[in-house]
C-alpha positions in Angstrom: 127.7 13.4 79.1 126.8 16.7 77.7 124.9 15.5 74.6 123.1 12.9 76.6 121.7 15.6 78.8 120.7 17.5 75.7 118.9 14.5 74.4 117.0 14.0 77.7 116.1 17.6 77.8 114.7 17.5 74.3 112.6 14.5 75.1 111.0 16.2 78.1 110.5 19.4 76.1 108.6 17.6 73.3 106.6 15.7 76.0 105.4 18.9 77.6 104.7 20.6 74.2 102.5 17.6 73.2 100.7 17.6 76.5 99.9 21.3 76.2 98.6 20.9 72.7 96.6 17.7 72.9 95.5 18.1 76.5 93.5 21.3 75.9 89.7 20.8 75.8 88.0 21.6 72.5 87.0 25.2 72.0 83.5 26.1 72.8 82.2 28.5 70.3 79.5 31.1 71.1 77.1 29.1 68.9 77.7 25.9 70.8 77.4 27.7 74.1 74.1 29.2 73.0 72.6 26.1 71.5 70.3 25.6 74.5 69.1 28.6 76.3 66.3 27.4 78.5 64.5 28.4 81.7 63.1 26.1 84.3 59.4 26.8 84.6 57.4 24.5 86.8 60.0 21.7 86.6 60.3 21.6 82.8 62.3 23.5 80.1 60.7 26.3 78.2 62.4 28.1 75.3 63.1 31.8 75.2 60.8 32.0 72.2 58.6 34.9 71.0 54.8 34.8 71.4 54.4 32.8 68.1 56.4 31.5 65.2 55.4 32.5 61.7 56.7 30.6 58.7 59.6 33.0 58.2 60.5 32.9 61.9 60.5 29.1 61.8 62.8 29.0 58.8 65.2 31.5 60.4 65.4 29.6 63.6 65.9 26.3 61.8 68.8 27.7 59.8 70.4 28.9 63.0 69.7 26.0 65.4 69.3 22.8 63.3 72.2 20.3 63.8 72.5 19.7 60.1 73.4 23.4 59.5 75.9 23.3 62.4 77.5 20.1 61.0 77.8 21.8 57.6 79.6 24.8 59.3 82.1 22.5 61.0 82.6 20.8 57.6 83.6 24.1 56.2 86.1 24.7 59.0 87.4 21.2 58.3 87.9 22.2 54.7 89.7 25.4 55.7 92.1 23.3 57.8 92.8 21.1 54.8 93.7 24.2 52.8 96.2 25.1 55.5 97.7 21.7 55.4 98.2 21.8 51.6 99.5 25.4 51.8 102.1 24.2 54.3 103.7 22.0 51.6 104.9 25.1 49.8 107.2 25.9 52.7 110.4 24.1 53.8 110.5 21.6 56.6 112.8 21.9 59.5 113.8 18.7 61.4 116.0 18.0 64.4 117.7 14.7 65.0 120.0 13.6 67.8 121.2 10.3 69.0 123.8 8.8 71.4 125.6 5.6 70.4 128.0 3.4 72.4 130.2 0.9 70.6 131.9 -1.8 72.7 134.2 -4.3 71.0 133.9 -8.0 72.0 136.4 -9.6 69.6 138.5 -8.1 66.8 141.0 -9.4 64.3 143.2 -7.5 62.0 145.6 -4.6 62.2 143.1 -2.1 63.7 143.9 -0.7 67.1 141.5 -2.2 69.6 141.4 1.1 71.5 139.7 2.7 68.6 136.9 0.1 68.5 135.3 1.1 71.9 133.8 4.6 71.5 130.9 6.8 72.5 129.2 8.8 69.7 126.8 11.8 70.1 125.3 13.5 67.1 123.1 16.5 66.8 121.7 17.2 63.3 119.6 20.2 62.0 118.1 19.7 58.6 116.3 22.2 56.3 114.5 20.6 53.4 112.6 22.2 50.5 110.8 20.5 47.6 111.7 22.3 44.4 109.7 20.3 41.9 107.3 17.4 42.1 105.3 17.5 38.9 103.1 20.4 40.2 101.5 17.9 42.6 101.8 20.3 45.5 100.2 23.1 43.6 97.4 21.0 42.2 96.7 19.5 45.7 96.4 23.0 47.1 94.0 24.0 44.3 92.0 20.8 45.0 91.7 21.7 48.6 90.4 25.2 47.7 87.8 23.6 45.4 86.9 21.3 48.2 86.0 24.2 50.4 83.8 25.6 47.6 82.2 22.2 47.3 81.4 22.0 51.1 79.9 25.5 50.9 77.7 24.4 48.0 76.6 21.3 50.1 75.8 23.6 53.0 73.6 25.6 50.6 71.9 22.3 49.6 71.3 21.5 53.3 69.7 25.0 53.7 67.5 24.5 50.7 66.4 21.1 52.0 65.6 22.4 55.5 63.7 25.4 54.1 61.5 23.1 52.0 61.0 20.7 54.9 59.9 23.5 57.3 57.6 25.0 54.6 56.1 21.6 53.9 55.3 20.7 57.5 54.2 24.3 58.3 51.8 24.4 55.4 50.5 20.9 56.2 49.9 22.1 59.8 47.9 25.1 58.5 45.9 22.9 56.2 45.1 20.4 59.0 44.0 23.2 61.3 41.6 24.4 58.6 40.3 20.8 58.3 39.8 20.7 62.0 37.8 23.9 61.9 35.7 22.5 59.1 35.2 19.2 60.9 34.3 20.9 64.1 31.7 22.9 62.2 30.5 19.7 60.5 30.2 17.9 63.9 28.2 20.9 65.3 25.9 20.9 62.3 25.3 17.1 62.6 24.6 17.4 66.3 22.0 20.1 65.6 20.5 18.0 62.9 20.5 14.9 65.2 18.5 16.9 67.8 16.1 18.0 65.2 15.7 14.5 63.8 15.1 13.1 67.2 12.5 15.8 67.9 10.7 14.9 64.6 10.9 11.2 65.5 9.4 11.8 68.9 6.5 13.5 67.1 6.4 10.6 64.7 7.2 12.9 61.8 10.2 10.9 60.6 11.2 7.2 60.8 13.7 5.9 63.3 16.1 5.0 60.5 16.7 8.7 60.1 17.9 8.9 63.7 20.3 6.0 63.1 21.6 7.5 59.9 22.3 10.8 61.7 24.2 8.9 64.4 26.4 7.2 61.8 27.2 10.5 60.0 28.0 12.1 63.3 30.3 9.3 64.4 32.1 9.4 61.0 32.7 13.2 61.4 34.0 12.8 64.9 36.4 10.1 63.8 37.7 12.4 61.0 38.1 15.2 63.6 40.0 12.9 65.9 42.4 12.0 63.1 42.9 15.7 62.3 43.7 16.5 65.9 46.3 13.7 66.0 47.9 14.9 62.8 48.1 18.5 64.1 49.9 17.1 67.2 52.3 15.1 65.0 53.1 18.1 62.8 53.8 20.2 65.9 56.2 17.7 67.1 58.0 17.5 63.8 58.3 21.3 63.6 59.6 21.5 67.2 62.4 19.0 66.3 63.3 21.0 63.2 63.4 24.2 65.2 65.5 22.7 68.0 62.8 22.5 70.6 61.8 19.6 72.8 59.2 17.5 71.0 56.4 18.1 73.6 57.1 21.8 74.1 53.9 23.9 73.4 55.1 26.2 70.7 52.6 28.5 69.0 52.8 28.4 65.2 51.1 31.5 63.7 49.6 31.6 60.2 46.7 30.6 58.0 46.1 29.4 54.5 46.3 32.3 52.1 43.1 33.0 50.2 44.2 36.0 48.2 45.3 36.5 44.6 47.7 34.0 43.2 49.9 36.1 40.9 52.8 33.8 40.0 53.6 35.1 36.5 57.1 33.8 35.8 57.6 32.0 32.5 58.7 28.4 32.4 61.9 29.2 30.5 62.8 31.8 33.1 62.3 29.3 35.9 64.4 26.7 34.1 67.2 29.1 33.5 67.1 30.2 37.1 67.3 26.6 38.2 70.3 25.8 36.0 72.1 28.8 37.4 71.2 28.6 41.1 70.6 25.0 42.1 73.3 23.8 44.5 73.3 20.5 42.7 74.6 22.1 39.5 77.3 24.0 41.5 78.3 20.7 43.2 78.5 19.0 39.9 80.7 21.7 38.4 83.1 21.8 41.4 83.3 18.0 41.5 84.3 18.0 37.9 87.0 20.6 38.5 88.3 18.5 41.5 88.4 15.5 39.2 90.5 17.4 36.8 92.9 18.4 39.6 93.1 14.8 40.7 94.1 13.8 37.2 96.8 16.5 37.2 98.1 15.1 40.6 98.2 11.6 39.3 100.0 12.7 36.1 102.5 14.5 38.2 103.5 11.2 39.8 105.4 10.4 36.6 107.7 13.4 37.1 111.0 13.3 39.1 111.2 14.9 42.5 113.8 17.6 43.1 114.6 18.4 46.7 117.1 20.8 48.3 118.6 19.9 51.7 120.8 21.8 54.1 122.3 20.0 57.2 124.2 21.3 60.2 126.0 18.6 62.2 127.6 18.5 65.6 129.4 15.1 66.1 131.5 14.1 69.1 133.4 10.8 69.4 135.0 9.7 72.6 137.5 6.8 73.0 138.3 5.0 76.2 142.1 5.3 76.2 144.6 7.9 75.4 147.2 7.4 72.6 151.0 7.7 72.4 152.6 9.1 69.2 155.9 7.9 67.7 158.0 10.2 69.9 156.5 9.0 73.1 154.0 11.9 73.6 150.6 11.1 75.0 147.5 12.7 73.5 143.7 12.5 73.6 142.3 10.9 70.4 138.7 12.2 71.1 137.2 13.9 68.0 134.7 16.9 68.0 133.4 18.0 64.6 131.0 20.7 63.5 130.2 21.1 59.8 127.3 21.7 57.4 126.3 20.2 54.1 124.2 21.3 51.2 122.6 19.0 48.7 120.2 19.0 45.7 118.6 15.6 45.3 116.8 14.2 42.3 114.7 11.2 42.8 112.6 9.5 40.0 110.5 6.5 41.0 109.5 4.0 38.4 106.7 1.5 39.5 107.2 -1.6 37.5 103.8 -2.9 38.4 102.0 -0.1 36.6 100.4 1.4 39.8 101.0 5.0 38.6 99.5 4.2 35.2 96.3 2.7 36.6 95.9 5.5 39.1 95.9 8.0 36.3 93.5 5.8 34.3 91.2 5.8 37.4 91.2 9.6 37.5 90.4 9.7 33.8 87.4 7.4 34.2 86.3 9.4 37.3 86.1 12.6 35.2 84.1 10.8 32.5 81.7 9.6 35.2 81.3 13.1 36.7 80.5 14.6 33.3 77.7 12.1 32.9 76.4 12.8 36.4 76.4 16.5 35.6 74.3 15.9 32.5 71.9 13.7 34.5 71.6 16.3 37.2 70.8 19.0 34.7 68.1 16.9 33.1 66.6 16.0 36.4 66.5 19.6 37.5 64.8 20.5 34.2 62.2 17.8 34.7 61.6 19.0 38.3 61.0 22.5 37.3 58.6 21.4 34.5 56.7 19.1 36.9 56.3 21.7 39.7 55.5 24.5 37.3 52.7 22.4 35.7 51.4 21.3 39.1 51.3 25.0 40.2 49.2 26.0 37.3 46.9 23.1 37.8 46.4 23.8 41.5 45.8 27.5 40.8 42.9 26.6 38.5 41.6 24.1 41.1 41.4 26.9 43.7 38.8 28.8 41.7 36.8 25.6 41.1 36.9 24.6 44.7 35.9 28.0 46.0 32.9 28.1 43.6 31.9 24.6 44.8 32.2 25.6 48.4 29.9 28.6 48.0 27.3 26.4 46.2 27.6 23.8 48.9 27.0 26.3 51.7 24.0 27.8 49.9 22.7 24.3 49.2 23.0 23.2 52.9 21.1 26.3 54.1 18.3 25.6 51.6 18.2 21.9 52.4 18.1 22.6 56.2 15.1 25.0 55.7 13.4 22.5 53.5 13.8 19.7 56.1 12.6 22.0 58.9 9.3 22.6 57.1 9.1 18.9 56.1 9.5 19.6 52.4 12.9 17.9 52.2 14.0 14.5 53.4 16.7 13.5 55.9 18.6 11.8 53.1 18.8 15.0 51.2 19.9 17.0 54.2 22.7 14.5 55.1 23.9 14.3 51.5 24.1 18.1 51.3 25.9 18.1 54.7 28.5 15.6 53.4 28.9 17.6 50.2 29.6 20.8 52.3 32.2 19.0 54.4 33.8 17.6 51.3 33.8 21.0 49.5 35.5 22.6 52.5 38.1 19.9 52.6 38.7 20.3 48.8 39.1 24.0 49.1 41.6 23.7 51.9 43.4 21.0 49.9 43.6 23.2 46.8 45.0 26.2 48.6 47.5 24.0 50.5 48.5 22.2 47.3 49.1 25.6 45.6 51.3 26.9 48.4 53.2 23.6 48.6 53.6 23.7 44.8 55.0 27.2 45.1 57.4 26.1 47.8 58.6 23.1 45.6 58.9 25.3 42.5 61.1 27.9 44.4 63.1 24.9 45.7 63.5 23.6 42.1 64.6 27.0 41.0 67.2 27.3 43.8 65.5 30.3 45.3 65.1 30.9 49.1 61.6 32.4 49.5 60.8 32.2 53.2 57.2 33.6 53.2 55.8 32.4 49.8 53.6 35.6 49.9 55.3 37.5 47.1 56.3 36.8 43.6 60.0 36.7 44.2 62.1 37.2 41.1 65.3 35.2 40.4 68.5 36.5 42.1 70.1 37.1 38.7 68.8 40.5 37.4 69.4 39.3 33.8 66.6 36.8 34.2 63.3 38.6 33.8 59.7 37.4 33.9 57.7 36.7 30.8 56.7 40.0 29.2 53.8 38.7 26.9 50.9 40.2 28.8 50.1 36.5 29.0 49.0 34.8 32.2 50.4 31.3 32.8 46.9 30.3 34.0 45.8 30.5 30.3 47.8 27.4 29.7 45.4 25.4 31.9 42.8 25.2 29.1 45.5 23.8 26.8 46.4 21.2 29.4 42.8 20.1 29.9 42.3 19.5 26.2 
């Protein structure tokens, strides 16, 4: 039959459409295709990397290649798709329905003509439906999806801030450990020279054998510390390789050294705090989450409203009977019926849930908003505390650099004097070894102070919500209305107050 063939054709058409849509492989973006660009050199992979990675270059590559960033980008695309879904609810829906029905009478009683009981029915129905009003739930759902995209972008910014701090922390620790290695290598060399001198004095019976043993112990301790430093350098290289998207064992050169110049961070604490409240992604996430909570409350409130829908239908209905009919004057005719018609309808539907589900859903949204407001206040207080802590730590480490550099100069001069005194047999071996240990300790303290300052600076910029890749300049907040402290005062002057 004609409509049976139409039904079969529609089924096959929908099948091929579905196969063409769902059978396509996922799109390969240029970013995905370029995730790994490697060359085979000597049977192993090597990255198309520059001669060396500075701190800024490490951060830029991490923000481009790290899987967390790529995952955040796909999350944004997912949010954009959700916006498209909610936008589609503003438009009417078009549906097609067709069916074929066969009715065969088995037994009948009554005045009905049995010939009219056996029939074949084919129906083709086109429907256009448009929601006119639903308590503004469609509009609020769309607005919530737009806010969700902003929320995802803020979370991506948070991921970027976390990755920047993580790279800076590992990079600065690597530079500090390298400096420790240099100091320990120098210490091992000095101890080896001293051991030779002590052995020479012992052979000439100018010093006791216990001095030789003590020099051996000090040399073994220094070598042990050097071995630990080498292992830590290797570990930090592996961690940086992973952050940058390289194989863990790939020999990547990380270029840089601990800064030993002037430390001119002169931004006031109140400026740092204001900048943090304005730029921290956590504050933006809290604000957007609160707005989304309010939209959810509006959606749940809209569930109490009626739903008004406009429908327009176009029908084609054919009914076939098995036998022909004869009218009262003996004429035979075909009783089959073919109808084509359309209908228009405006429907109002108002659902009342007697179990209170709608009421409790709205109450849940109200409590969620109250929770989000408390979380926002907690987040703001935590950010304020973080800025205060990192600001104070930065000032303390800045003063410690001056002390440690002065101590290092004194230790170097003291070692040179002690070495000369021992060579002319005026000083003792205990004095020389003590001064040697003091020099090694002073070098380590100086490296630690400089590293702590730069790590403190990285943490303070993170707490302020600022992306300062190099940490070499006094970067001002992004908001031009926020200015540095103009009281010709140096924040370092507060150190004396803290020490009292």
